[in-house]
GUGU-809779 format. One record per atom (N, C-alpha, C): x, y, z; chain; residue number from 1. Coordinates in Angstrom, 1 decimal. Layout:
! residues N
+--------+--------+--------+--------+-----+
!     px !     py !     pz ! chaine ! num !
+--------+--------+--------+--------+-----+
!      X !      Y !      Z !      A ! NUM !
...
+--------+--------+--------+--------+-----+
***
This chain:
! residues 107
+--------+--------+--------+--------+-----+
!     px !     py !     pz ! chaine ! num !
+--------+--------+--------+--------+-----+
!    2.1 !  -23.0 !  -18.9 !      A !   1 !
!    1.5 !  -21.8 !  -18.6 !      A !   1 !
!    2.3 !  -21.1 !  -17.4 !      A !   1 !
!    2.6 !  -19.8 !  -17.5 !      A !   2 !
!    3.4 !  -19.2 !  -16.4 !      A !   2 !
!    2.5 !  -19.1 !  -15.1 !      A !   2 !
!    3.2 !  -19.1 !  -14.0 !      A !   3 !
!    2.4 !  -18.9 !  -12.7 !      A !   3 !
!    1.9 !  -17.5 !  -12.7 !      A !   3 !
!    0.8 !  -17.3 !  -11.9 !      A !   4 !
!    0.3 !  -15.9 !  -11.8 !      A !   4 !
!    1.4 !  -14.9 !  -11.3 !      A !   4 !
!    2.2 !  -15.3 !  -10.3 !      A !   5 !
!    3.3 !  -14.5 !   -9.8 !      A !   5 !
!    4.2 !  -14.0 !  -10.9 !      A !   5 !
!    4.6 !  -15.0 !  -11.8 !      A !   6 !
!    5.5 !  -14.7 !  -12.9 !      A !   6 !
!    4.8 !  -13.7 !  -13.9 !      A !   6 !
!    3.6 !  -14.0 !  -14.2 !      A !   7 !
!    2.8 !  -13.3 !  -15.1 !      A !   7 !
!    2.7 !  -11.8 !  -14.7 !      A !   7 !
!    2.7 !  -11.6 !  -13.4 !      A !   8 !
!    2.5 !  -10.2 !  -12.9 !      A !   8 !
!    3.8 !   -9.6 !  -12.3 !      A !   8 !
!    4.9 !  -10.2 !  -12.6 !      A !   9 !
!    6.2 !   -9.7 !  -12.0 !      A !   9 !
!    6.5 !   -8.3 !  -12.4 !      A !   9 !
!    6.2 !   -7.9 !  -13.6 !      A !  10 !
!    6.5 !   -6.6 !  -14.1 !      A !  10 !
!    5.6 !   -5.6 !  -13.4 !      A !  10 !
!    4.3 !   -5.9 !  -13.2 !      A !  11 !
!    3.4 !   -5.0 !  -12.5 !      A !  11 !
!    3.8 !   -4.9 !  -11.1 !      A !  11 !
!    4.3 !   -6.0 !  -10.5 !      A !  12 !
!    4.7 !   -6.0 !   -9.1 !      A !  12 !
!    5.9 !   -5.0 !   -8.9 !      A !  12 !
!    6.9 !   -5.1 !   -9.8 !      A !  13 !
!    8.0 !   -4.2 !   -9.7 !      A !  13 !
!    7.6 !   -2.7 !   -9.8 !      A !  13 !
!    6.7 !   -2.4 !  -10.8 !      A !  14 !
!    6.2 !   -1.1 !  -11.0 !      A !  14 !
!    5.4 !   -0.6 !   -9.8 !      A !  14 !
!    4.5 !   -1.5 !   -9.3 !      A !  15 !
!    3.7 !   -1.2 !   -8.1 !      A !  15 !
!    4.6 !   -0.8 !   -6.9 !      A !  15 !
!    5.6 !   -1.6 !   -6.7 !      A !  16 !
!    6.5 !   -1.3 !   -5.6 !      A !  16 !
!    7.2 !    0.1 !   -5.8 !      A !  16 !
!    7.6 !    0.4 !   -7.0 !      A !  17 !
!    8.2 !    1.7 !   -7.3 !      A !  17 !
!    7.2 !    2.8 !   -7.0 !      A !  17 !
!    5.9 !    2.7 !   -7.5 !      A !  18 !
!    4.9 !    3.7 !   -7.3 !      A !  18 !
!    4.5 !    3.8 !   -5.8 !      A !  18 !
!    4.4 !    2.7 !   -5.1 !      A !  19 !
!    4.0 !    2.8 !   -3.7 !      A !  19 !
!    5.2 !    3.4 !   -2.9 !      A !  19 !
!    6.4 !    3.1 !   -3.3 !      A !  20 !
!    7.6 !    3.7 !   -2.6 !      A !  20 !
!    7.5 !    5.2 !   -2.7 !      A !  20 !
!    7.2 !    5.7 !   -3.9 !      A !  21 !
!    7.0 !    7.2 !   -4.0 !      A !  21 !
!    5.9 !    7.7 !   -3.1 !      A !  21 !
!    4.8 !    7.0 !   -3.1 !      A !  22 !
!    3.6 !    7.4 !   -2.3 !      A !  22 !
!    4.1 !    7.4 !   -0.8 !      A !  22 !
!    4.8 !    6.4 !   -0.4 !      A !  23 !
!    5.3 !    6.3 !    1.0 !      A !  23 !
!    6.2 !    7.5 !    1.3 !      A !  23 !
!    7.1 !    7.8 !    0.5 !      A !  24 !
!    8.0 !    9.0 !    0.8 !      A !  24 !
!    7.3 !   10.3 !    0.8 !      A !  24 !
!    6.3 !   10.5 !    0.0 !      A !  25 !
!    5.5 !   11.7 !    0.0 !      A !  25 !
!    4.7 !   11.7 !    1.3 !      A !  25 !
!    4.1 !   10.6 !    1.7 !      A !  26 !
!    3.3 !   10.6 !    3.0 !      A !  26 !
!    4.2 !   10.8 !    4.2 !      A !  26 !
!    5.4 !   10.3 !    4.2 !      A !  27 !
!    6.3 !   10.5 !    5.4 !      A !  27 !
!    6.5 !   12.0 !    5.6 !      A !  27 !
!    6.6 !   12.8 !    4.5 !      A !  28 !
!    6.8 !   14.2 !    4.7 !      A !  28 !
!    5.5 !   15.0 !    5.0 !      A !  28 !
!    4.4 !   14.4 !    4.8 !      A !  29 !
!    3.1 !   15.1 !    4.9 !      A !  29 !
!    2.2 !   14.7 !    6.1 !      A !  29 !
!    2.3 !   13.4 !    6.5 !      A !  30 !
!    1.4 !   12.9 !    7.5 !      A !  30 !
!    2.0 !   12.5 !    8.8 !      A !  30 !
!    1.7 !   13.2 !    9.9 !      A !  31 !
!    2.3 !   13.0 !   11.2 !      A !  31 !
!    2.0 !   11.6 !   11.7 !      A !  31 !
!    3.0 !   10.9 !   12.1 !      A !  32 !
!    2.8 !    9.5 !   12.7 !      A !  32 !
!    2.9 !    8.4 !   11.7 !      A !  32 !
!    2.8 !    8.7 !   10.4 !      A !  33 !
!    2.9 !    7.7 !    9.3 !      A !  33 !
!    4.3 !    7.1 !    9.3 !      A !  33 !
!    4.5 !    5.8 !    9.3 !      A !  34 !
!    5.8 !    5.2 !    9.4 !      A !  34 !
!    6.2 !    4.5 !    8.1 !      A !  34 !
!    5.3 !    3.7 !    7.5 !      A !  35 !
!    5.7 !    2.9 !    6.3 !      A !  35 !
!    4.4 !    2.3 !    5.8 !      A !  35 !
!    4.5 !    1.7 !    4.6 !      A !  36 !
!    3.3 !    1.0 !    4.0 !      A !  36 !
!    3.8 !   -0.3 !    3.4 !      A !  36 !
!    2.9 !   -1.2 !    3.2 !      A !  37 !
!    3.2 !   -2.4 !    2.6 !      A !  37 !
!    2.0 !   -2.8 !    1.7 !      A !  37 !
!    2.1 !   -3.9 !    1.0 !      A !  38 !
!    1.0 !   -4.3 !    0.2 !      A !  38 !
!    0.9 !   -5.8 !    0.2 !      A !  38 !
!   -0.2 !   -6.4 !    0.0 !      A !  39 !
!   -0.4 !   -7.8 !   -0.2 !      A !  39 !
!   -1.3 !   -8.1 !   -1.3 !      A !  39 !
!   -1.1 !   -9.2 !   -2.0 !      A !  40 !
!   -2.0 !   -9.5 !   -3.1 !      A !  40 !
!   -1.9 !  -11.0 !   -3.4 !      A !  40 !
!   -3.0 !  -11.5 !   -3.9 !      A !  41 !
!   -3.1 !  -12.9 !   -4.3 !      A !  41 !
!   -3.3 !  -12.8 !   -5.9 !      A !  41 !
!   -2.3 !  -13.1 !   -6.6 !      A !  42 !
!   -2.3 !  -12.8 !   -8.1 !      A !  42 !
!   -3.3 !  -13.7 !   -8.8 !      A !  42 !
!   -3.8 !  -14.7 !   -8.1 !      A !  43 !
!   -4.9 !  -15.5 !   -8.7 !      A !  43 !
!   -6.2 !  -14.7 !   -8.7 !      A !  43 !
!   -6.3 !  -13.7 !   -7.8 !      A !  44 !
!   -7.5 !  -12.9 !   -7.7 !      A !  44 !
!   -7.1 !  -11.4 !   -7.9 !      A !  44 !
!   -6.3 !  -11.1 !   -8.8 !      A !  45 !
!   -5.8 !   -9.7 !   -9.1 !      A !  45 !
!   -6.7 !   -9.0 !  -10.0 !      A !  45 !
!   -7.1 !   -7.8 !   -9.8 !      A !  46 !
!   -6.6 !   -6.9 !   -8.7 !      A !  46 !
!   -7.5 !   -6.8 !   -7.5 !      A !  46 !
!   -8.6 !   -7.6 !   -7.5 !      A !  47 !
!   -9.5 !   -7.6 !   -6.4 !      A !  47 !
!   -8.8 !   -7.8 !   -5.0 !      A !  47 !
!   -7.8 !   -8.7 !   -5.0 !      A !  48 !
!   -7.2 !   -9.0 !   -3.7 !      A !  48 !
!   -6.1 !   -8.0 !   -3.3 !      A !  48 !
!   -5.8 !   -7.1 !   -4.2 !      A !  49 !
!   -4.7 !   -6.1 !   -3.9 !      A !  49 !
!   -5.1 !   -5.2 !   -2.7 !      A !  49 !
!   -4.2 !   -5.1 !   -1.7 !      A !  50 !
!   -4.5 !   -4.3 !   -0.5 !      A !  50 !
!   -3.2 !   -3.6 !   -0.1 !      A !  50 !
!   -3.3 !   -2.3 !    0.1 !      A !  51 !
!   -2.2 !   -1.5 !    0.6 !      A !  51 !
!   -2.5 !   -1.2 !    2.1 !      A !  51 !
!   -1.5 !   -1.4 !    3.0 !      A !  52 !
!   -1.6 !   -1.2 !    4.4 !      A !  52 !
!   -0.7 !    0.0 !    4.8 !      A !  52 !
!   -1.3 !    1.0 !    5.3 !      A !  53 !
!   -0.6 !    2.2 !    5.8 !      A !  53 !
!   -0.4 !    2.1 !    7.3 !      A !  53 !
!    0.9 !    2.1 !    7.7 !      A !  54 !
!    1.2 !    1.8 !    9.1 !      A !  54 !
!    1.6 !    3.1 !    9.9 !      A !  54 !
!    1.1 !    3.2 !   11.1 !      A !  55 !
!    1.3 !    4.4 !   11.9 !      A !  55 !
!    2.0 !    4.0 !   13.2 !      A !  55 !
!    2.5 !    5.0 !   13.9 !      A !  56 !
!    3.3 !    4.8 !   15.1 !      A !  56 !
!    2.4 !    4.7 !   16.4 !      A !  56 !
!    1.1 !    5.2 !   16.2 !      A !  57 !
!    0.2 !    5.1 !   17.4 !      A !  57 !
!   -1.3 !    5.2 !   16.9 !      A !  57 !
!   -2.2 !    4.7 !   17.7 !      A !  58 !
!   -3.6 !    4.8 !   17.4 !      A !  58 !
!   -4.0 !    6.2 !   17.2 !      A !  58 !
!   -3.5 !    7.1 !   18.1 !      A !  59 !
!   -3.9 !    8.6 !   18.0 !      A !  59 !
!   -3.5 !    9.1 !   16.6 !      A !  59 !
!   -2.3 !    8.9 !   16.1 !      A !  60 !
!   -1.9 !    9.4 !   14.8 !      A !  60 !
!   -2.8 !    8.7 !   13.7 !      A !  60 !
!   -3.0 !    7.4 !   13.9 !      A !  61 !
!   -3.9 !    6.7 !   12.9 !      A !  61 !
!   -5.2 !    7.4 !   12.8 !      A !  61 !
!   -5.8 !    7.6 !   14.0 !      A !  62 !
!   -7.2 !    8.2 !   14.0 !      A !  62 !
!   -7.3 !    9.6 !   13.5 !      A !  62 !
!   -6.2 !   10.3 !   13.7 !      A !  63 !
!   -6.2 !   11.7 !   13.2 !      A !  63 !
!   -5.6 !   11.9 !   11.9 !      A !  63 !
!   -5.3 !   10.9 !   11.2 !      A !  64 !
!   -4.5 !   11.0 !    9.9 !      A !  64 !
!   -5.5 !   11.5 !    8.8 !      A !  64 !
!   -4.8 !   12.0 !    7.7 !      A !  65 !
!   -5.5 !   12.4 !    6.6 !      A !  65 !
!   -5.8 !   11.2 !    5.6 !      A !  65 !
!   -6.8 !   10.5 !    5.9 !      A !  66 !
!   -7.1 !    9.2 !    5.2 !      A !  66 !
!   -7.4 !    9.5 !    3.7 !      A !  66 !
!   -8.0 !   10.7 !    3.5 !      A !  67 !
!   -8.4 !   11.0 !    2.1 !      A !  67 !
!   -7.1 !   11.2 !    1.3 !      A !  67 !
!   -6.0 !   11.8 !    1.9 !      A !  68 !
!   -4.8 !   12.0 !    1.2 !      A !  68 !
!   -4.1 !   10.6 !    0.9 !      A !  68 !
!   -4.2 !    9.7 !    1.9 !      A !  69 !
!   -3.6 !    8.4 !    1.6 !      A !  69 !
!   -4.4 !    7.6 !    0.6 !      A !  69 !
!   -5.7 !    7.7 !    0.5 !      A !  70 !
!   -6.4 !    7.1 !   -0.5 !      A !  70 !
!   -6.1 !    7.7 !   -1.9 !      A !  70 !
!   -5.9 !    9.0 !   -1.9 !      A !  71 !
!   -5.5 !    9.7 !   -3.2 !      A !  71 !
!   -4.1 !    9.2 !   -3.6 !      A !  71 !
!   -3.1 !    9.1 !   -2.7 !      A !  72 !
!   -1.8 !    8.6 !   -3.0 !      A !  72 !
!   -1.9 !    7.2 !   -3.5 !      A !  72 !
!   -2.7 !    6.3 !   -2.9 !      A !  73 !
!   -2.8 !    5.0 !   -3.3 !      A !  73 !
!   -3.4 !    4.9 !   -4.7 !      A !  73 !
!   -4.5 !    5.7 !   -4.9 !      A !  74 !
!   -5.1 !    5.7 !   -6.3 !      A !  74 !
!   -4.2 !    6.1 !   -7.3 !      A !  74 !
!   -3.4 !    7.2 !   -7.1 !      A !  75 !
!   -2.4 !    7.6 !   -8.0 !      A !  75 !
!   -1.4 !    6.6 !   -8.3 !      A !  75 !
!   -0.9 !    5.8 !   -7.3 !      A !  76 !
!    0.1 !    4.7 !   -7.6 !      A !  76 !
!   -0.6 !    3.7 !   -8.4 !      A !  76 !
!   -1.8 !    3.3 !   -8.1 !      A !  77 !
!   -2.5 !    2.3 !   -8.9 !      A !  77 !
!   -2.6 !    2.7 !  -10.4 !      A !  77 !
!   -3.0 !    4.0 !  -10.6 !      A !  78 !
!   -3.2 !    4.5 !  -11.9 !      A !  78 !
!   -1.9 !    4.6 !  -12.7 !      A !  78 !
!   -0.8 !    4.9 !  -12.0 !      A !  79 !
!    0.5 !    5.0 !  -12.6 !      A !  79 !
!    0.9 !    3.7 !  -13.2 !      A !  79 !
!    0.5 !    2.6 !  -12.5 !      A !  80 !
!    0.8 !    1.2 !  -13.0 !      A !  80 !
!   -0.2 !    0.6 !  -13.9 !      A !  80 !
!   -1.4 !    1.3 !  -14.0 !      A !  81 !
!   -2.4 !    0.8 !  -14.9 !      A !  81 !
!   -3.4 !   -0.2 !  -14.2 !      A !  81 !
!   -3.5 !   -0.1 !  -12.9 !      A !  82 !
!   -4.4 !   -0.9 !  -12.1 !      A !  82 !
!   -5.7 !   -0.1 !  -11.9 !      A !  82 !
!   -6.8 !   -0.7 !  -12.3 !      A !  83 !
!   -8.1 !   -0.1 !  -12.2 !      A !  83 !
!   -8.9 !   -0.8 !  -11.2 !      A !  83 !
!   -9.4 !   -0.1 !  -10.2 !      A !  84 !
!  -10.3 !   -0.7 !   -9.2 !      A !  84 !
!  -11.6 !    0.2 !   -9.1 !      A !  84 !
!  -12.7 !   -0.4 !   -8.7 !      A !  85 !
!  -13.9 !    0.3 !   -8.6 !      A !  85 !
!  -13.9 !    1.3 !   -7.4 !      A !  85 !
!  -13.4 !    0.9 !   -6.2 !      A !  86 !
!  -13.4 !    1.7 !   -5.0 !      A !  86 !
!  -12.1 !    1.6 !   -4.3 !      A !  86 !
!  -11.3 !    2.6 !   -4.4 !      A !  87 !
!   -9.9 !    2.5 !   -3.8 !      A !  87 !
!  -10.0 !    2.2 !   -2.3 !      A !  87 !
!  -11.0 !    2.7 !   -1.6 !      A !  88 !
!  -11.2 !    2.4 !   -0.2 !      A !  88 !
!  -11.2 !    1.0 !    0.2 !      A !  88 !
!  -11.7 !    0.1 !   -0.7 !      A !  89 !
!  -11.8 !   -1.3 !   -0.5 !      A !  89 !
!  -10.4 !   -2.0 !   -0.6 !      A !  89 !
!   -9.4 !   -1.2 !   -1.1 !      A !  90 !
!   -8.1 !   -1.8 !   -1.3 !      A !  90 !
!   -7.0 !   -1.1 !   -0.3 !      A !  90 !
!   -7.5 !   -0.4 !    0.7 !      A !  91 !
!   -6.6 !    0.3 !    1.6 !      A !  91 !
!   -7.0 !    0.0 !    3.0 !      A !  91 !
!   -6.0 !   -0.3 !    3.9 !      A !  92 !
!   -6.2 !   -0.5 !    5.3 !      A !  92 !
!   -5.2 !    0.4 !    6.1 !      A !  92 !
!   -5.6 !    0.7 !    7.3 !      A !  93 !
!   -4.7 !    1.5 !    8.2 !      A !  93 !
!   -4.5 !    0.7 !    9.4 !      A !  93 !
!   -3.2 !    0.7 !    9.9 !      A !  94 !
!   -2.9 !   -0.1 !   11.1 !      A !  94 !
!   -1.8 !    0.6 !   11.9 !      A !  94 !
!   -1.6 !    0.1 !   13.1 !      A !  95 !
!   -0.6 !    0.6 !   14.0 !      A !  95 !
!    0.6 !   -0.4 !   14.1 !      A !  95 !
!    1.8 !    0.1 !   13.9 !      A !  96 !
!    3.0 !   -0.8 !   13.9 !      A !  96 !
!    3.1 !   -1.4 !   15.3 !      A !  96 !
!    3.3 !   -2.7 !   15.4 !      A !  97 !
!    3.5 !   -3.3 !   16.7 !      A !  97 !
!    5.0 !   -3.5 !   16.9 !      A !  97 !
!    5.4 !   -3.6 !   18.1 !      A !  98 !
!    6.8 !   -3.8 !   18.4 !      A !  98 !
!    7.4 !   -4.9 !   17.6 !      A !  98 !
!    8.6 !   -4.8 !   17.1 !      A !  99 !
!    9.2 !   -5.7 !   16.2 !      A !  99 !
!    9.3 !   -7.1 !   16.8 !      A !  99 !
!    8.9 !   -8.1 !   16.0 !      A ! 100 !
!    9.0 !   -9.5 !   16.4 !      A ! 100 !
!    9.5 !  -10.3 !   15.3 !      A ! 100 !
!   10.4 !   -9.7 !   14.5 !      A ! 101 !
!   10.9 !  -10.4 !   13.3 !      A ! 101 !
!   10.8 !   -9.4 !   12.2 !      A ! 101 !
!   10.8 !  -10.0 !   11.0 !      A ! 102 !
!   10.7 !   -9.1 !    9.8 !      A ! 102 !
!    9.3 !   -8.6 !    9.6 !      A ! 102 !
!    9.2 !   -7.4 !    8.9 !      A ! 103 !
!    7.9 !   -6.8 !    8.7 !      A ! 103 !
!    7.2 !   -7.2 !    7.4 !      A ! 103 !
!    7.9 !   -7.9 !    6.6 !      A ! 104 !
!    7.3 !   -8.2 !    5.3 !      A ! 104 !
!    7.8 !   -7.3 !    4.2 !      A ! 104 !
!    6.9 !   -7.0 !    3.3 !      A ! 105 !
!    7.3 !   -6.2 !    2.1 !      A ! 105 !
!    7.0 !   -4.7 !    2.3 !      A ! 105 !
!    7.8 !   -4.1 !    3.2 !      A ! 106 !
!    7.6 !   -2.7 !    3.4 !      A ! 106 !
!    8.2 !   -1.8 !    2.3 !      A ! 106 !
!    7.7 !   -0.6 !    2.2 !      A ! 107 !
!    8.2 !    0.3 !    1.2 !      A ! 107 !
!    8.7 !    1.5 !    1.9 !      A ! 107 !
+--------+--------+--------+--------+-----+
***
């Protein structure tokens, strides 16, 4: 039986592509937005799927258009065929900390 990661590798590739598009759109529209990443435990997919939107400061994070970012995330999920009950449960907002190594799976 294939591992969950292998089973979902096609979805992962498509999700990265869709989230990259969302990221590029947000960079041109949302002041202080820097990048986004996602995390997922494929043994609990899609419940565990979370997209993290990173900002350059608390002020920009607090003043950001969160509804727009939720809409961009929802559109990316729908493009890939991922259905969730509440998109807000799958989105987080954070402030980028000074670099201490690699950032993970940024888009």
